[in-house]
SELO-438828 format. One record per residue: x, y, z of N, C-alpha, C in turn; residue number from 1; residue in one letter. Coordinates in pm, whole numbers, plus 50000, padded with zeros to 5 digits. Each point is the difference from the previous one (the first is absolute). Layout:
<pts>
[pt [X; Y; Z]; [X; Y; Z]; [X; Y; Z]; NUM; a]
...
</pts>
This chain:
<pts>
[pt [50092; 49882; 49999]; [49911; 50124; 50003]; [50093; 50119; 49999]; 1; m]
[pt [49964; 50088; 49910]; [50089; 50127; 49990]; [49960; 50089; 50123]; 2; t]
[pt [50090; 50096; 50023]; [49974; 50091; 50117]; [49867; 50075; 49980]; 3; q]
[pt [49973; 50043; 49868]; [49885; 50078; 49980]; [49877; 49914; 50020]; 4; f]
[pt [49994; 49871; 49954]; [49886; 49920; 50024]; [49986; 49965; 50141]; 5; s]
[pt [50106; 49995; 50077]; [49990; 49977; 50149]; [49934; 50114; 50057]; 6; a]
[pt [50047; 50117; 49974]; [49934; 50121; 50046]; [49849; 50021; 49961]; 7; l]
[pt [49976; 49960; 49881]; [49858; 50001; 49949]; [49916; 49896; 50080]; 8; q]
[pt [50066; 49882; 50025]; [49917; 49902; 50076]; [49975; 50041; 50145]; 9; h]
[pt [50101; 50068; 50061]; [49980; 50053; 50128]; [49895; 50118; 50003]; 10; e]
[pt [50006; 50082; 49898]; [49905; 50109; 49990]; [49854; 49950; 49989]; 11; a]
[pt [49992; 49889; 49915]; [49864; 49934; 49985]; [49953; 49939; 50132]; 12; d]
[pt [50086; 49948; 50068]; [49961; 49952; 50138]; [49959; 50103; 50098]; 13; g]
[pt [50072; 50101; 50000]; [49972; 50118; 50088]; [49862; 50069; 49958]; 14; l]
[pt [49983; 50016; 49865]; [49884; 50073; 49961]; [49873; 49918; 50019]; 15; s]
[pt [50014; 49869; 50034]; [49881; 49926; 50021]; [49921; 50062; 50124]; 16; a]
[pt [50073; 50065; 50089]; [49941; 50064; 50115]; [49962; 50151; 49960]; 17; g]
[pt [50000; 50037; 49881]; [49959; 50133; 49970]; [49862; 50042; 50031]; 18; l]
[pt [49902; 49902; 49953]; [49858; 50042; 50037]; [49979; 50022; 50145]; 19; p]
[pt [50039; 49913; 50092]; [49977; 50031; 50143]; [50074; 50128; 50048]; 20; p]
[pt [50113; 50022; 49938]; [50069; 50129; 50043]; [49928; 50120; 49948]; 21; l]
[pt [49938; 49992; 49881]; [49918; 50116; 49942]; [49889; 50027; 50096]; 22; m]
[pt [49930; 49881; 50039]; [49878; 50016; 50090]; [50050; 50069; 50130]; 23; v]
[pt [50112; 49957; 50062]; [50049; 50059; 50130]; [50028; 50147; 49980]; 24; e]
[pt [50072; 50026; 49879]; [50042; 50145; 49979]; [49870; 50086; 49986]; 25; a]
[pt [49899; 49943; 49930]; [49870; 50076; 49986]; [49934; 50032; 50133]; 26; d]
[pt [50004; 49892; 50089]; [49942; 50015; 50132]; [50077; 50111; 50077]; 27; h]
[pt [50134; 49985; 49996]; [50072; 50099; 50069]; [49978; 50144; 49943]; 28; l]
[pt [49991; 50015; 49879]; [49971; 50131; 49935]; [49864; 50048; 50051]; 29; a]
[pt [49906; 49913; 49995]; [49864; 50032; 50039]; [49994; 50048; 50150]; 30; a]
[pt [50086; 49942; 50079]; [49994; 50018; 50143]; [50051; 50144; 50037]; 31; s]
[pt [50084; 50053; 49908]; [50052; 50146; 50028]; [49938; 50101; 49907]; 32; v]
[pt [49922; 49950; 49909]; [49945; 50096; 49897]; [49908; 50104; 50048]; 33; s]
[pt [49925; 49966; 50110]; [49912; 50100; 50065]; [50076; 50115; 50068]; 34; l]
[pt [50125; 49973; 50038]; [50076; 50102; 50062]; [50098; 50074; 49909]; 35; g]
[pt [49994; 49952; 49873]; [50092; 50065; 49893]; [49907; 50072; 49899]; 36; v]
[pt [50029; 50114; 49961]; [49921; 50074; 49895]; [50097; 50031; 49886]; 37; h]
[pt [49947; 49986; 49884]; [50084; 50034; 49876]; [50023; 50159; 49996]; 38; g]
[pt [50100; 50028; 49917]; [50016; 50150; 49980]; [49884; 50059; 49936]; 39; k]
[pt [49959; 50109; 50057]; [49882; 50071; 49952]; [50040; 50143; 50008]; 40; r]
[pt [49995; 50064; 49882]; [50032; 50141; 49994]; [49940; 50062; 49860]; 41; r]
[pt [49970; 50119; 50009]; [49941; 50060; 49881]; [50093; 49996; 49887]; 42; a]
[pt [49949; 49969; 49872]; [50088; 50002; 49889]; [49923; 49958; 49870]; 43; g]
[pt [50081; 49952; 49889]; [49935; 49962; 49878]; [49956; 49856; 50025]; 44; i]
[pt [49868; 49992; 49975]; [49937; 49855; 49997]; [49862; 49999; 49966]; 45; g]
[pt [49931; 49892; 50017]; [49863; 49983; 49956]; [49911; 49992; 50121]; 46; e]
[pt [50057; 49940; 50120]; [49917; 49970; 50111]; [49975; 50123; 50088]; 47; s]
[pt [49863; 50017; 50036]; [49968; 50116; 50099]; [50073; 49973; 50131]; 48; f]
[pt [50052; 50111; 50057]; [50064; 49984; 50128]; [49909; 50089; 50099]; 49; w]
[pt [49973; 50126; 49986]; [49933; 50084; 50091]; [49958; 50130; 49947]; 50; q]
[pt [49904; 50073; 50059]; [49966; 50129; 49982]; [50079; 50097; 50084]; 51; f]
[pt [50034; 50115; 49964]; [50057; 50097; 50079]; [49958; 50147; 49952]; 52; r]
[pt [50009; 50087; 50095]; [49967; 50142; 49961]; [50070; 50059; 49892]; 53; r]
[pt [49941; 50071; 49906]; [50061; 50075; 49895]; [50102; 50098; 50046]; 54; y]
[pt [50119; 50006; 49932]; [50096; 50098; 50036]; [50042; 50069; 49867]; 55; a]
[pt [50057; 50123; 50009]; [50019; 50090; 49891]; [50086; 49934; 49886]; 56; s]
[pt [50103; 49917; 50035]; [50073; 49938; 49884]; [49925; 49884; 49929]; 57; p]
[pt [49889; 49957; 50057]; [49933; 49893; 49921]; [49932; 50044; 49868]; 58; d]
[pt [50004; 49908; 49900]; [49931; 50041; 49874]; [49853; 49987; 50024]; 59; a]
[pt [49921; 50076; 49925]; [49855; 49997; 50015]; [49941; 49874; 49946]; 60; s]
[pt [50081; 49927; 49919]; [49946; 49864; 49949]; [50005; 49893; 50106]; 61; s]
[pt [50078; 50030; 50115]; [50010; 49900; 50104]; [49878; 50018; 50098]; 62; a]
[pt [49917; 50097; 49990]; [49889; 50023; 50097]; [49897; 49894; 49971]; 63; i]
[pt [49946; 49938; 50109]; [49895; 49905; 49994]; [49872; 50078; 50030]; 64; d]
[pt [49921; 50043; 49916]; [49886; 50088; 50016]; [49899; 49924; 50069]; 65; w]
[pt [49975; 49874; 49990]; [49893; 49924; 50074]; [50032; 50010; 50139]; 66; r]
[pt [50130; 49959; 50047]; [50034; 50004; 50135]; [49983; 50150; 50066]; 67; q]
[pt [50053; 50101; 49912]; [49993; 50124; 50043]; [49856; 50054; 50022]; 68; s]
[pt [49903; 49948; 49924]; [49862; 50052; 50017]; [49941; 49949; 50135]; 69; a]
[pt [50059; 49905; 50058]; [49950; 49950; 50125]; [50045; 50090; 50120]; 70; k]
[pt [50090; 50090; 49971]; [50061; 50090; 50115]; [50014; 50135; 49953]; 71; s]
[pt [50033; 50090; 50096]; [50033; 50135; 49963]; [50136; 50025; 49949]; 72; q]
[pt [50074; 49894; 50003]; [50143; 50002; 49944]; [50017; 49922; 49870]; 73; h]
[pt [50107; 50044; 49928]; [50037; 49924; 49871]; [50102; 49901; 50032]; 74; i]
[pt [49977; 49882; 49945]; [50085; 49883; 50019]; [50058; 49954; 49870]; 75; f]
[pt [50121; 49952; 50005]; [50074; 49931; 49890]; [50006; 49854; 50029]; 76; v]
[pt [50002; 49920; 49889]; [50011; 49864; 50013]; [50153; 49959; 49972]; 77; r]
[pt [50060; 49926; 50103]; [50135; 49962; 49989]; [50006; 49849; 49962]; 78; e]
[pt [50096; 49965; 49912]; [50015; 49862; 49958]; [50128; 49946; 50075]; 79; r]
[pt [50001; 49874; 50013]; [50122; 49936; 50070]; [50113; 49973; 49903]; 80; e]
[pt [50120; 50028; 50064]; [50121; 49976; 49923]; [50011; 49848; 49962]; 81; w]
[pt [50032; 49977; 49873]; [50000; 49857; 49966]; [50133; 49961; 49923]; 82; e]
[pt [50106; 50060; 50044]; [50140; 49956; 49940]; [50049; 49888; 50064]; 83; a]
[pt [49980; 49881; 49949]; [50044; 49876; 50069]; [50149; 49983; 49999]; 84; a]
[pt [50056; 49951; 50106]; [50145; 49975; 50011]; [50029; 49859; 49942]; 85; q]
[pt [50130; 49984; 49975]; [50048; 49862; 49964]; [50082; 49964; 50121]; 86; t]
[pt [49971; 49881; 50055]; [50081; 49955; 50122]; [50051; 49857; 49965]; 87; v]
[pt [50129; 49997; 49986]; [50064; 49867; 49972]; [50039; 49935; 50140]; 88; w]
[pt [50014; 49863; 49993]; [50032; 49920; 50117]; [50117; 49914; 49971]; 89; f]
[pt [50084; 49980; 50105]; [50106; 49900; 49991]; [50010; 49921; 50134]; 90; w]
[pt [50011; 49874; 50004]; [50034; 49923; 50120]; [50127; 49919; 49985]; 91; r]
[pt [50091; 50019; 50093]; [50128; 49937; 50003]; [49965; 49845; 50000]; 92; d]
[pt [50056; 49928; 49902]; [49978; 49850; 49980]; [50123; 49926; 50044]; 93; a]
[pt [50091; 50057; 50069]; [50126; 49933; 50035]; [49975; 49899; 50118]; 94; s]
[pt [50099; 49904; 50025]; [49982; 49907; 50101]; [49982; 50058; 50141]; 95; a]
[pt [50053; 50125; 50016]; [49984; 50058; 50135]; [49866; 50022; 50044]; 96; n]
[pt [49906; 50012; 49899]; [49857; 50032; 50028]; [49921; 49879; 50046]; 97; m]
[pt [50070; 49875; 49997]; [49925; 49883; 50034]; [50017; 49970; 50157]; 98; s]
[pt [50081; 50084; 50066]; [50025; 49983; 50135]; [49886; 50029; 50092]; 99; f]
[pt [49976; 49915; 50098]; [49891; 50025; 50104]; [50049; 49951; 50129]; 100; k]
[pt [49968; 50057; 50110]; [50016; 49945; 50134]; [49866; 49973; 50061]; 101; s]
[pt [49889; 50034; 49934]; [49871; 49983; 50053]; [49918; 49916; 49889]; 102; g]
[pt [49867; 50049; 49990]; [49911; 49934; 49912]; [50005; 50043; 49861]; 103; a]
[pt [50059; 50121; 49975]; [49997; 50059; 49860]; [50134; 50038; 49955]; 104; v]
[pt [50035; 49969; 49865]; [50128; 50050; 49945]; [49991; 50143; 49968]; 105; t]
[pt [50119; 50066; 49977]; [50002; 50134; 49950]; [49937; 50014; 49869]; 106; k]
[pt [50018; 49901; 49919]; [49944; 50003; 49860]; [49849; 49999; 50007]; 107; r]
[pt [49945; 49908; 50083]; [49854; 49986; 49999]; [49930; 50130; 50053]; 108; a]
[pt [50063; 50067; 50106]; [49942; 50125; 50049]; [50015; 50105; 49892]; 109; r]
[pt [50114; 50002; 49930]; [50016; 50105; 49889]; [49901; 49987; 49900]; 110; a]
[pt [49975; 49865; 49954]; [49904; 49973; 49900]; [49847; 50049; 50046]; 111; d]
[pt [49976; 49977; 50113]; [49864; 50033; 50058]; [49976; 50160; 49990]; 112; l]
[pt [50106; 50066; 50063]; [49995; 50148; 49998]; [50002; 50054; 49859]; 113; l]
[pt [50072; 49945; 49916]; [50014; 50054; 49856]; [49861; 49989; 49940]; 114; l]
[pt [49936; 49888; 50001]; [49878; 49974; 49919]; [49887; 50080; 50073]; 115; l]
[pt [50013; 50018; 50135]; [49882; 50068; 50068]; [50016; 50154; 49968]; 116; a]
[pt [50122; 50047; 50001]; [50018; 50137; 49962]; [49963; 50034; 49857]; 117; l]
[pt [50033; 49904; 49911]; [49964; 50012; 49854]; [49841; 49994; 49986]; 118; a]
[pt [49938; 49924; 50078]; [49855; 49992; 49995]; [49931; 50134; 50046]; 119; s]
[pt [50067; 50054; 50106]; [49949; 50140; 50052]; [50011; 50104; 49889]; 120; l]
[pt [50116; 49996; 49936]; [50028; 50101; 49895]; [49901; 49985; 49889]; 121; l]
[pt [49969; 49875; 49956]; [49915; 49968; 49896]; [49857; 50051; 50028]; 122; v]
[pt [49965; 49987; 50126]; [49871; 50050; 50042]; [49989; 50152; 49997]; 123; r]
[pt [50111; 50061; 50008]; [50011; 50148; 49987]; [50029; 50053; 49863]; 124; g]
[pt [50002; 49910; 49903]; [50010; 50029; 49860]; [50141; 50021; 49949]; 125; g]
[pt [50099; 49957; 50079]; [50141; 50007; 49971]; [50047; 49887; 49915]; 126; e]
[pt [50091; 50020; 49903]; [50050; 49893; 49922]; [50121; 49925; 50066]; 127; r]
[pt [49987; 49864; 50010]; [50114; 49930; 50067]; [50070; 49889; 49910]; 128; v]
[pt [50123; 49969; 50031]; [50061; 49898; 49922]; [50115; 49943; 50075]; 129; g]
[pt [50051; 49879; 49961]; [50115; 49943; 50072]; [50115; 50017; 49903]; 130; f]
[pt [50110; 50053; 50051]; [50121; 50021; 49911]; [50037; 49880; 49920]; 131; t]
[pt [50001; 50020; 49867]; [50043; 49896; 49916]; [49892; 49916; 49942]; 132; g]
[pt [49872; 50019; 50050]; [49887; 49906; 49954]; [49967; 50039; 49859]; 133; m]
[pt [49921; 49904; 49939]; [49952; 50031; 49861]; [49873; 50078; 50015]; 134; e]
[pt [49993; 50095; 49908]; [49886; 50091; 49994]; [50022; 50129; 50076]; 135; g]
[pt [49920; 50099; 49966]; [50023; 50131; 50071]; [49918; 50006; 50133]; 136; a]
[pt [50036; 50085; 50090]; [49930; 50024; 50125]; [49854; 50036; 49983]; 137; p]
[pt [49918; 49958; 50074]; [49848; 50034; 49976]; [49934; 50010; 50134]; 138; a]
[pt [49882; 50066; 50007]; [49915; 49999; 50120]; [49889; 49897; 49988]; 139; a]
[pt [50042; 49870; 50019]; [49898; 49901; 49974]; [50041; 49873; 50078]; 140; s]
[pt [49906; 49909; 50019]; [50022; 49876; 50069]; [50091; 49914; 49915]; 141; r]
[pt [49995; 50011; 49874]; [50085; 49927; 49903]; [50150; 50042; 50030]; 142; l]
[pt [50028; 50116; 50026]; [50122; 50054; 50026]; [50066; 49939; 50122]; 143; a]
[pt [49913; 49982; 50107]; [50034; 49936; 50119]; [50040; 49855; 49995]; 144; l]
[pt [49924; 49924; 49902]; [50028; 49862; 49973]; [50137; 49980; 49929]; 145; t]
[pt [50015; 50100; 49902]; [50126; 49993; 49919]; [50113; 50027; 50099]; 146; r]
[pt [49986; 50097; 50096]; [50109; 50030; 50093]; [50032; 49879; 50086]; 147; m]
[pt [49886; 49928; 50052]; [50030; 49886; 50069]; [50087; 49888; 49924]; 148; g]
[pt [49957; 49972; 49876]; [50076; 49907; 49928]; [50141; 50035; 49974]; 149; r]
[pt [50014; 50127; 49969]; [50144; 50048; 49973]; [50087; 50004; 50120]; 150; a]
[pt [49939; 50033; 50123]; [50066; 49988; 50121]; [50063; 49867; 50033]; 151; m]
[pt [49920; 49887; 49966]; [50048; 49870; 50035]; [50087; 49946; 49895]; 152; f]
[pt [50017; 50072; 49883]; [50079; 49952; 49888]; [50123; 50091; 49990]; 153; a]
[pt [50033; 50078; 50111]; [50112; 50102; 49985]; [50136; 49941; 50036]; 154; s]
[pt [50011; 49863; 50001]; [50138; 49940; 50020]; [50050; 50028; 50152]; 155; g]
[pt [50122; 50030; 50009]; [50057; 50012; 50132]; [50079; 50132; 50022]; 156; r]
[pt [49960; 50103; 49916]; [50063; 50131; 49992]; [49956; 50072; 50125]; 157; s]
[pt [50102; 50072; 50062]; [49968; 50088; 50116]; [49964; 50144; 49956]; 158; a]
[pt [50055; 50031; 49875]; [49984; 50142; 49949]; [49901; 50010; 49880]; 159; l]
[pt [49925; 50100; 50004]; [49903; 50022; 49889]; [50071; 50021; 49863]; 160; p]
[pt [49949; 49945; 49895]; [50057; 50013; 49868]; [49984; 50151; 49959]; 161; p]
[pt [50106; 50058; 49924]; [49988; 50139; 49952]; [49922; 50011; 49877]; 162; l]
[pt [49862; 49980; 50020]; [49913; 50017; 49879]; [49986; 50148; 49972]; 163; v]
[pt [49944; 50044; 49885]; [49982; 50137; 49958]; [49892; 50066; 50087]; 164; p]
[pt [50026; 50036; 50118]; [49907; 50079; 50081]; [49969; 50146; 49937]; 165; f]
[pt [49889; 50045; 50015]; [49967; 50136; 49961]; [50022; 50092; 50117]; 166; s]
[pt [50065; 50124; 49983]; [50017; 50086; 50102]; [49879; 50025; 50079]; 167; r]
[pt [50009; 49998; 50131]; [49885; 50016; 50087]; [49934; 49877; 50037]; 168; g]
[pt [50040; 49886; 49947]; [49941; 49869; 50043]; [50043; 49982; 50139]; 169; n]
[pt [49921; 49923; 50073]; [50043; 49959; 50139]; [50024; 49853; 50002]; 170; q]
[pt [50098; 49964; 50085]; [50040; 49862; 50022]; [50001; 49965; 50153]; 171; l]
[pt [49916; 49893; 50025]; [49997; 49955; 50139]; [50077; 49870; 50010]; 172; v]
[pt [50115; 50008; 50068]; [50104; 49895; 50000]; [49997; 49928; 50136]; 173; w]
[pt [49955; 49870; 49994]; [50001; 49920; 50125]; [50131; 49909; 50009]; 174; f]
[pt [50073; 50019; 50112]; [50118; 49928; 50017]; [50046; 50009; 50144]; 175; s]
[pt [50108; 49925; 50037]; [50058; 50017; 50122]; [50125; 50093; 49997]; 176; d]
[pt [50037; 50031; 49868]; [50098; 50098; 49961]; [50138; 49964; 50076]; 177; f]
[pt [50030; 49872; 50008]; [50123; 49954; 50055]; [50108; 49987; 49888]; 178; l]
[pt [49964; 50009; 49880]; [50096; 49989; 49887]; [50065; 50133; 49981]; 179; d]
[pt [50132; 50010; 49990]; [50065; 50132; 49993]; [49969; 50068; 49867]; 180; e]
[pt [49960; 49919; 49898]; [49978; 50056; 49862]; [49871; 50078; 50002]; 181; d]
[pt [49925; 49999; 50099]; [49873; 50081; 50003]; [50029; 50150; 49995]; 182; v]
[pt [50110; 50043; 50050]; [50027; 50138; 50012]; [50025; 50063; 49849]; 183; f]
[pt [50077; 49933; 49929]; [50027; 50033; 49855]; [49877; 50007; 49918]; 184; d]
[pt [49915; 49887; 50026]; [49874; 49990; 49926]; [49910; 50105; 50034]; 185; a]
[pt [49995; 50045; 50120]; [49916; 50111; 50040]; [50037; 50131; 49924]; 186; m]
[pt [50138; 50021; 49991]; [50042; 50125; 49938]; [49967; 50002; 49848]; 187; k]
[pt [50011; 49877; 49938]; [49967; 49998; 49861]; [49866; 50015; 49963]; 188; m]
[pt [49909; 49941; 50084]; [49863; 50027; 49989]; [49955; 50153; 50020]; 189; l]
[pt [50058; 50053; 50099]; [49977; 50147; 50025]; [50038; 50084; 49881]; 190; s]
[pt [50114; 49956; 49942]; [50044; 50091; 49883]; [49909; 49983; 49883]; 191; q]
[pt [49921; 49895; 50003]; [49898; 49988; 49888]; [49870; 50059; 50027]; 192; r]
[pt [49999; 50068; 50111]; [49876; 50077; 50039]; [49894; 49928; 50075]; 193; g]
[pt [50043; 49875; 50057]; [49905; 49919; 50068]; [49988; 50057; 50143]; 194; v]
[pt [49884; 49999; 50056]; [49965; 50036; 50137]; [49986; 49865; 50074]; 195; e]
[pt [50094; 49983; 50105]; [50005; 49871; 50063]; [49939; 49995; 50138]; 196; g]
[pt [49949; 49878; 50031]; [49953; 49977; 50131]; [50046; 49865; 50045]; 197; h]
[pt [50096; 49990; 50101]; [50065; 49882; 50045]; [49916; 49942; 50108]; 198; l]
[pt [49983; 49880; 50002]; [49929; 49925; 50111]; [50099; 49892; 50050]; 199; v]
[pt [50063; 50027; 50119]; [50090; 49907; 50062]; [49923; 49889; 50066]; 200; r]
[pt [50018; 49884; 49958]; [49926; 49883; 50074]; [50101; 49933; 50085]; 201; i]
[pt [49966; 50004; 50137]; [50092; 49958; 50102]; [49938; 49889; 50082]; 202; v]
[pt [50078; 49879; 50011]; [49960; 49896; 50091]; [50049; 50040; 50139]; 203; d]
[pt [49909; 49976; 50107]; [50035; 50029; 50131]; [50137; 49953; 50054]; 204; p]
[pt [50034; 49888; 49952]; [50134; 49932; 50051]; [50109; 50077; 49940]; 205; a]
[pt [49976; 50065; 49881]; [50115; 50076; 49939]; [50024; 50127; 50077]; 206; e]
[pt [49895; 50044; 50054]; [50017; 50137; 50071]; [50032; 49973; 50153]; 207; e]
[pt [49941; 49897; 50064]; [50020; 49982; 50149]; [50119; 49905; 50032]; 208; d]
[pt [50034; 49906; 49902]; [50113; 49913; 50019]; [49981; 49922; 50139]; 209; f]
[pt [49893; 49914; 49995]; [49969; 49938; 50137]; [50085; 49872; 50031]; 210; p]
[pt [50098; 49978; 49922]; [50072; 49880; 50013]; [50103; 49997; 50111]; 211; y]
[pt [50021; 49880; 50061]; [50089; 49987; 50117]; [50061; 49862; 49985]; 212; s]
[pt [50114; 49981; 50068]; [50063; 49864; 49996]; [50070; 49972; 49875]; 213; g]
[pt [50031; 49873; 49977]; [50072; 49971; 49874]; [49894; 49992; 49890]; 214; r]
[pt [50027; 50087; 49899]; [49896; 50017; 49895]; [50084; 50005; 49865]; 215; t]
[pt [49937; 49919; 49900]; [50058; 50005; 49867]; [49914; 50095; 49906]; 216; r]
[pt [50062; 50085; 49934]; [49929; 50095; 49909]; [50034; 49963; 49853]; 217; f]
[pt [49907; 49977; 49925]; [50020; 49974; 49852]; [49947; 50098; 49911]; 218; e]
[pt [50065; 50032; 49895]; [49957; 50094; 49895]; [49883; 49950; 49928]; 219; s]
[pt [49895; 50074; 49976]; [49884; 49939; 49919]; [50049; 49978; 49863]; 220; p]
[pt [50108; 50055; 49955]; [50040; 49973; 49861]; [50090; 49875; 49989]; 221; r]
[pt [50030; 49941; 50115]; [50081; 49880; 50009]; [50153; 50028; 49990]; 222; g]
[pt [50071; 49902; 50038]; [50146; 50015; 49984]; [50080; 50067; 50110]; 223; g]
[pt [49930; 50067; 50092]; [50059; 50075; 50116]; [49933; 49961; 50123]; 224; e]
[pt [50078; 49984; 50107]; [49947; 49973; 50127]; [50102; 50040; 50115]; 225; d]
[pt [49947; 50028; 50120]; [50084; 50044; 50105]; [49947; 49951; 50132]; 226; e]
[pt [50082; 49944; 50087]; [49962; 49947; 50123]; [50051; 50088; 50118]; 227; i]
[pt [49916; 50048; 50082]; [50026; 50077; 50119]; [49985; 49905; 50115]; 228; f]
[pt [50102; 49996; 50098]; [49990; 49922; 50114]; [49893; 50052; 50097]; 229; g]
[pt [50007; 50149; 50018]; [49892; 50062; 50081]; [49949; 50111; 49925]; 230; r]
[pt [49903; 49977; 49925]; [49941; 50109; 49906]; [49957; 50124; 50071]; 231; a]
[pt [49955; 50001; 50131]; [49970; 50116; 50064]; [50107; 50098; 50016]; 232; e]
[pt [50123; 49964; 49986]; [50113; 50091; 50017]; [50005; 50092; 49880]; 233; r]
[pt [49950; 49971; 49891]; [50005; 50095; 49883]; [49880; 50074; 49984]; 234; v]
[pt [49892; 49982; 50093]; [49873; 50057; 49977]; [50007; 50155; 49998]; 235; r]
[pt [50060; 50059; 50089]; [50012; 50141; 49996]; [50059; 50060; 49877]; 236; a]
[pt [50112; 49949; 49960]; [50076; 50056; 49886]; [49916; 49971; 49871]; 237; s]
[pt [49928; 49877; 49998]; [49917; 49972; 49882]; [49893; 50102; 49988]; 238; y]
[pt [49922; 50017; 50108]; [49894; 50104; 50002]; [50048; 50135; 49952]; 239; r]
[pt [50108; 50046; 50050]; [50066; 50129; 49963]; [50015; 49996; 49849]; 240; t]
[pt [50056; 49903; 49940]; [50028; 49996; 49854]; [49868; 49992; 49926]; 241; r]
[pt [49904; 49916; 50052]; [49877; 49992; 49921]; [49920; 50136; 50005]; 242; f]
[pt [49998; 50054; 50113]; [49931; 50142; 50009]; [50071; 50096; 49907]; 243; t]
[pt [50138; 49997; 49997]; [50075; 50092; 49918]; [49970; 49982; 49846]; 244; a]
[pt [49983; 49876; 49962]; [49967; 49962; 49858]; [49861; 50062; 49972]; 245; h]
[pt [49903; 49976; 50088]; [49873; 50056; 49972]; [49991; 50154; 49981]; 246; g]
[pt [50074; 50055; 50090]; [50015; 50151; 49990]; [50062; 50045; 49874]; 247; e]
[pt [50107; 49926; 49943]; [50059; 50030; 49879]; [49903; 49992; 49887]; 248; r]
[pt [49919; 49896; 50010]; [49904; 49984; 49889]; [49898; 50122; 49994]; 249; v]
[pt [49958; 50029; 50129]; [49895; 50115; 49998]; [50071; 50139; 49969]; 250; a]
[pt [50116; 50015; 50030]; [50073; 50123; 49971]; [50019; 50009; 49845]; 251; q]
[pt [50045; 49887; 49940]; [50014; 49989; 49851]; [49871; 50041; 49935]; 252; a]
[pt [49890; 49949; 50042]; [49867; 50030; 49944]; [49965; 50140; 50015]; 253; a]
[pt [50022; 50054; 50120]; [49965; 50150; 50027]; [50083; 50083; 49914]; 254; a]
[pt [50121; 49966; 49974]; [50093; 50080; 49913]; [49949; 50013; 49860]; 255; k]
[pt [49921; 49900; 49960]; [49948; 49995; 49861]; [49853; 50059; 49998]; 256; l]
[pt [49953; 50038; 50110]; [49864; 50045; 50012]; [49893; 49885; 50001]; 257; g]
[pt [50053; 49877; 50036]; [49915; 49882; 50001]; [49956; 49973; 50146]; 258; w]
[pt [49895; 49919; 50015]; [49956; 49968; 50138]; [50046; 49858; 50038]; 259; t]
[pt [50004; 49969; 50126]; [50050; 49864; 50049]; [49910; 49961; 50122]; 260; c]
[pt [49929; 49887; 49972]; [49920; 49936; 50103]; [50049; 49874; 50052]; 261; t]
[pt [49991; 49981; 50126]; [50046; 49871; 50056]; [49880; 49911; 50047]; 262; v]
[pt [50007; 49878; 49965]; [49892; 49911; 50051]; [50067; 49870; 50052]; 263; h]
[pt [49960; 49957; 50128]; [50049; 49884; 50058]; [49890; 49891; 49972]; 264; r]
[pt [50046; 49881; 49974]; [49912; 49897; 49965]; [49911; 49947; 50125]; 265; t]
[pt [50046; 50032; 50114]; [49907; 49966; 50114]; [49900; 50108; 50031]; 266; d]
[pt [49991; 50092; 49925]; [49886; 50117; 50017]; [49893; 49988; 49906]; 267; h]
[pt [49887; 50037; 50028]; [49888; 50000; 49908]; [50029; 50086; 49885]; 268; a]
[pt [49950; 49971; 49884]; [50038; 50063; 49879]; [49916; 50131; 49971]; 269; p]
[pt [49894; 50019; 50075]; [49904; 50116; 49968]; [50067; 50123; 50016]; 270; q]
[pt [50079; 50029; 50111]; [50061; 50131; 50024]; [50103; 50033; 49890]; 271; a]
[pt [50069; 49906; 49960]; [50102; 50019; 49893]; [49929; 50033; 49870]; 272; s]
[pt [49898; 49930; 49974]; [49918; 50022; 49871]; [49949; 50152; 49991]; 273; l]
[pt [49943; 50043; 50110]; [49951; 50141; 50007]; [50116; 50099; 49989]; 274; i]
[pt [50112; 49973; 50061]; [50113; 50096; 49991]; [50052; 49992; 49855]; 275; a]
[pt [50001; 49885; 49932]; [50061; 50000; 49868]; [49899; 50080; 49905]; 276; l]
[pt [49868; 49971; 50016]; [49903; 50068; 49917]; [50013; 50159; 50015]; 277; h]
[pt [50023; 50041; 50125]; [50018; 50144; 50018]; [50125; 50051; 49938]; 278; a]
[pt [50112; 49925; 50011]; [50124; 50036; 49934]; [49998; 50022; 49859]; 279; a]
[pt [49925; 49916; 49936]; [49988; 50007; 49848]; [49922; 50118; 49958]; 280; i]
[pt [49909; 50050; 50088]; [49919; 50129; 49974]; [49859; 49955; 49977]; 281; g]
[pt [49968; 49886; 50062]; [49853; 49951; 49988]; [49910; 50066; 50100]; 282; g]
[pt [50048; 50085; 50090]; [49907; 50064; 50095]; [50020; 50150; 49978]; 283; t]
</pts>
């Protein structure tokens, strides 16, 4: 079996769980949708938004005479802004994301948050797509299905492919950001005019380092391992380095004008989903 067919076989096996994941993502999106409101502001569009009092800069053609006849004041009809955004998504597919110390892997939680956020955006009329997928981003259920399939067929790459983004497109990037190459990738994407939103997925054991006694640590990528006789002796220095790396990621994002959100897999996903939706401009 060639490497490509092996990856395709693995993707087919993983994607068998796509329908239940889509249902779970929809339920998560629905659970927060009542507390999340789409962008609503006056502008060019077809949908009625509100009546307001006439002001001197308003054109006479904007006056709604029927509404004005009901009052002593003159009212104009405002339409809602309908300039849809294009939001791309990427989920780190490297072996690191398979790690879990509890019930859920970093990859599984990233998949859930990704599809739930995309579902929320589609409900708000935004176009969504998975970086590298076939077809253009769209504000439809079909786009969500295509995203899910592309997500499971993305191989093992940690970094998003440098597809021809349009200036002003947004990219929501889910990863643990432990790969040093992420910093160069962020710069290149920013130079192309992409507005980025990083979502650091953290397993509690990675942050807390609860290990003690003789402990063997193995790299998720294989080929590397280390044995500590008393793991608790390195806990403080490990936590310091882990915290410093997280701060470095957040600072690199801020320097580019990007946002950075952290989600621990032992926490409920609702709060992170609301924060992400707000960061993208959905509120």
